[in-house]
C-alpha positions as CSV (number, residue, x, y, z in Angstrom):
1,M,-9.6,-11.3,-11.4
2,S,-13.3,-11.8,-10.7
3,T,-15.5,-8.8,-9.8
4,A,-18.6,-8.5,-7.6
5,K,-21.4,-6.1,-8.0
6,I,-22.2,-3.9,-5.0
7,T,-24.5,-1.0,-4.3
8,I,-23.2,2.1,-2.6
9,S,-24.6,5.4,-1.4
10,I,-22.5,8.4,-2.5
11,D,-22.8,12.1,-1.9
12,Q,-24.3,13.9,-5.0
13,S,-21.4,16.4,-5.2
14,L,-18.9,13.6,-5.2
15,L,-20.9,11.7,-7.8
16,K,-20.9,14.8,-10.1
17,R,-17.1,15.0,-9.7
18,V,-16.7,11.3,-10.7
19,D,-19.0,11.9,-13.6
20,R,-16.8,14.7,-14.8
21,L,-13.8,12.5,-14.7
22,V,-15.7,9.9,-16.8
23,K,-16.9,12.5,-19.2
24,S,-13.3,13.9,-19.6
25,R,-12.2,10.3,-20.3
26,H,-10.0,9.9,-17.2
27,F,-11.9,6.7,-16.6
28,P,-14.1,4.7,-19.0
29,N,-17.0,4.5,-16.5
30,R,-18.1,5.2,-12.9
31,S,-17.3,1.7,-11.8
32,Q,-13.7,1.9,-12.9
33,A,-13.3,5.3,-11.4
34,I,-14.6,4.2,-8.0
35,Q,-12.6,0.9,-8.2
36,A,-9.4,2.9,-8.9
37,A,-10.0,5.2,-6.0
38,L,-10.7,2.3,-3.6
39,H,-7.6,0.5,-4.8
40,E,-5.4,3.5,-4.2
41,K,-6.9,4.1,-0.7
42,V,-6.5,0.5,0.4
43,N,-2.9,0.4,-0.8
44,R,-2.2,3.7,1.1
45,I,-3.7,2.2,4.3
46,D,-1.6,-1.0,3.9
47,K,1.6,1.1,3.5
48,T,0.7,3.2,6.5
49,R,0.0,0.1,8.6
50,L,3.4,-1.3,7.6
51,G,5.0,2.0,8.6
52,H,3.3,1.9,12.0
53,E,4.4,-1.7,12.6
54,C,8.0,-0.9,11.6
55,A,8.0,2.1,14.0
56,K,7.2,-0.3,16.9
57,L,10.4,-2.2,16.3
58,D,13.4,-1.7,18.6
59,V,16.3,-0.5,16.5
60,T,18.9,-2.1,18.9
61,I,17.2,-5.5,18.9
62,E,16.7,-5.4,15.1
63,Q,20.4,-4.5,14.6
64,S,21.6,-7.3,16.9
65,L,19.4,-9.8,15.0
66,A,20.7,-8.6,11.7
67,E,24.3,-9.0,12.9
68,E,23.7,-12.3,14.8
69,G,26.3,-14.8,13.8
70,L,28.1,-12.3,11.7
71,E,31.1,-12.2,14.0
72,L,31.7,-15.9,13.6
73,E,31.4,-15.7,9.9
74,V,33.8,-12.7,9.5
75,S,36.8,-14.9,10.4
76,Q,35.9,-17.2,7.6
77,W,35.7,-14.5,4.9
78,P,38.4,-14.5,2.3
79,E,41.1,-11.7,2.3
80,Y,40.8,-9.1,-0.4
């Protein structure tokens, strides 16, 4: 994966916390610490968005779509 250099402004107290994580070897450097945090946040937003979209679905309609054509196929299923 290719990377791009960017410049950001960050609160001094937050930067000190990031530096402590780097110093305690949770991350090899500031860049990877910030990249990991952004990755985690973006993934969380994506999951939340999926949850919101799923909540918009009508359960009855989704159930009928899932079962569509199933009644016709049941008669063709082998006996057990």
